[in-house]
N, C-alpha and C positions, 0 to 999 in steps of 0.2 A: 055436267060440271057443277060443282057446288059454289054458289056465289059467296064471295068473301065480303062481309060487311065492313065498312070503314070503321076504324077504331076511333073512339072519342078522343078529342084533343086533350092532352095532359094539362091539368090545372097547375099552373106555375105559381108557387107561393110568392107573395111580394117580398122582394129583397129588403133586408133591413137597411137602415140608413148607413151609408158608408162611414167609416171611422172619422174621416175628415169633417163631415157634416156634424157628427155628434160632438167632436171637439169644439167646433165653432159655436154650437149651441151652448155647451158648458162654459166656454169663454165669455159668450154674451151674457149669460146669467151671472157669472162671476163679476163682470164689470158693472152690471146693474146693481148688484149687492154692494159693491165698493162705492158706487156713486151715491146710493141711498145712505150708506154709513157716513160718507163725507158730508152729505147734506144735513144729516142729523147732528153731526158735530158742530157745523156752522150755525144751525138754527137753535141749538140748545141754549146759548146765551140769551137769545130773544125770548124763548119760553121762560127761562129763569127770571128775566126781567119782568115779564108780565105776571108770573106767579108771585114774585116778591112784592110787586106793587099792590097786590090785592090782599096782603097780610099786614094790616096796620100795626099790629102789636109785635111783629117779629123783628129781629135784627139780623145782622149778617151771619151770626153763628147758629141761629135756630130756625132759619127759614125752611119751611116744609116744601117737599117736592110738589105737592098739590094743595092749594088753599082750601082747607076744610070749611072755614067760615069767612068767605071773601067779603071784603069791605072796600069802600072807596075813600076812606079817610086819607090815604096817602096822596091821592089825586087832589083832594081839597087843599091839603097843605102845600103840595107842589104848585098849584095854581095861585095860592095866596103868597107864597114866598119867592117863587121863581118863574111863575107862569107868564102872565100877560106882558109885564114889563120886559122880561128877558127875551121873550119871543119877538117883541116889537123891535128891540135894539138889534138882535141877531138878524132879523129879516131885512131891516133897512141897510145894515152894514153889508150883508151878503149880496143884496141886489145892487147896491152901489159899487161893490167890488167887481161884480159881473160887468157893469156898465163901463167902469174905468179900464178893466182888463181888455174888453173888446175894442174900445176906442183906441187903445194903444197898440194892441197886438195885430189887429186886422191890417192897418197900413204897413206895419213892420213886416208881417209875414208876406204880404204881397210884394214889397220891395225886395226882400231876400229871395223870393221865388223867381223874380225877373232878372236880377243882377247876375252877371257871370264874372265873378272876380274872386280872388283869394280872400278878400275882406269878408265875403259871406261865410267861409269856413271859420274864420276867426270870430265872427259875430256869433255863430252857432256854438262854438266852444265856450265863449263867454256866457251865453245863456245857460248852458249846462253847468258851468261853474257857479252861476248865480243860484241855481237850485240846490247846490251842494253846501252853501253857506248855512251854518247852524242858525236856527230861528232865534236862539237866545242872543247871538251876536247882533242880529238885526234889531231885536227888541231893545237892547241896550243903546244902540246907535239911534234908533227912532225916538227913544225917550229923551235923549239929550237934544236932538234936533227939534222935535215937536215941542219940547218945553220952551225953547227959545222962540219958536214960531207961534206959541199960544194954541197949539192943536191938541194938547192933552185933554181928555174927557170930552172929545168931540167926535161926531160921526165922521167928519172928514179925515181925522187922524187914523181912526180904525179902518176906514175904507182904503186909504193909501197904503197902510201897513199890510193889510190882507191881500191887496192886489199884487204885492211883490211875489207871492207864491203862484198866482195864476198867470201872470204875463209871460214868463219864460215857457211854461208848458203850452200856453195857447199859441205862441209864435211857432213853436216847433211843430205842433199838430197841424195848424192851418197852412204853414209853408209846405208840408208834405202833401197836403191836398191840392194846393194851388199849383204845384209843379205839374200836375196832371191835366190842368186846364188846356184846352185846345188853343195853341198859339194863333191860329188863323182867325178864331173868333175875336181875340183881343186885338189883332191887327186890323180886322174889319171895323171894330169900334173906333179905332184911331182914325181910319180913313173917313168914317162918317162924321168926324169932327169932335169926338169925345177926347178930352184931355186925360192925363193920368188919374186924377181924382174922379172924373166922370166915368171912366172905364172901371175904376175900382168899385164905386158905389152902385152903378147901374148894371154892370156885367159880372164882375168877380164876386161880389157879395151874394147875389141870388144863386149863382152856381156853386158857391161854397157853403150853402146853408147847413149841410150836415156837419162839416168841420167847425163852423161857428157855434152851432148848438152844443157840440161836444166840448169845445173850449169853455163856453158859458156854464155848462153843467159842472165841470170840474172846478172852475173858479168859484162857483156857488158852494160846492162841497168843501173846498179848502177854507173858505171864509166861515161857513156854517160850523165847522168843527174846531175853529181856532180857540185856543185857551191862553196861550202865552201872551199874545198881544193884548187880549182883554185884561189880563192880570197886570201887565206892565204899563199900559198907556191909559188906564182908567183907575180912578180912586173914588168915584162917586157911585152910590148904590143904583141910582136911576140910569146909569150908563153902562152897567155891567151886562155883558152878553149872557146868553143862556148857559153856556159851558162854565162860566165862572160861578154862576149861582148854583149850578148842580154841584160843583166842587165845594162850595160853602155848605150846602146841605149835607154832603158826605162827611165833612169835617166837624159838623155840629155835635155838641155833647148830648143833645136831645135824641130821642129815639126816632130818627128820621130815615131809616132804611127804606121803608115803603115809599116815603115821599121822594127819596133820591131815585129809586127805580121808576117811579111814576114820572118824575120830571125827565129822566133819561128817555123814557118811552115817548113822551110828548115831544121832546126835541128831535127824536128820530123820525117822526111821521112826516114832517115837511120834506126832509131830504129824501125819504123813500118815495114820496109822491113825485118829486122832481125826476128821480131816476126812472121810475116806471113810465112817466109821461114822455120822456125823451130817449128811451132805450133804443128805439129804432134808429134815430139819428146818431146816437152815440156809437152804436155798432158800426154803422156805415162810415162815420168820421174817423174812428180809430183804425179801421182796416183800409182806409183810402190810400195811404202812402206805403202799403206793404210791398209794392213792386218797385219802390225807389231805393 
């Protein structure tokens, strides 16, 4: 008999990727391109601001896409006309607004998170309505009130006015976080002899760190970008915040386009540093109350 040799195994060609996988890859590339396009759109004003600030002789009509002969004359004029003094006023007012906002909103948020009453819903609605009041209405009222109190052209007046934007937001954010605190921990603190304020400052505040940082960051940003209160409640050059001085540069008859962009860039850097430094806490604080 003739032996039959075993046949070699057939080589199977690798199957091509199924249509579903190919569609998913194409969809992933598409969303990547869309994300890049959106990022470019959002970052283009920043690039344009940097480019314009390096073109001292340009104005808003003939600014080039890329500074062929960059210079720092705009930054020198910005620092001379709106730099150190404006930054000092804006920084002090913003930090003061953060302090006032947190001192008012932390106890208020804790009280609203512990109470079980219809009054809580009414208070939350009033807080939302307070955020809906136009700033120009508040500015007019503050001018008349602060004029009688002697608080015009003062840091206290600017701090109190700017805090009105941060307090409602801070109360809502921190209350959503404090609702998730373990009731047993708070009851144990009471059993150990801590009163309401002791429980608040020794237990609630450390546990609510993310929400407090979030509220403080937004209070800082609200105050840092304020223009209306600075225009309404101040009429002395040494008390103008940075935003008002930038507006004065943009309205000047002189060729100050580069100085305006430079001052805007200088004013943006502290806010950017604050956001980057606190972004982890802000993300945690904003998502804390998602389940409520």
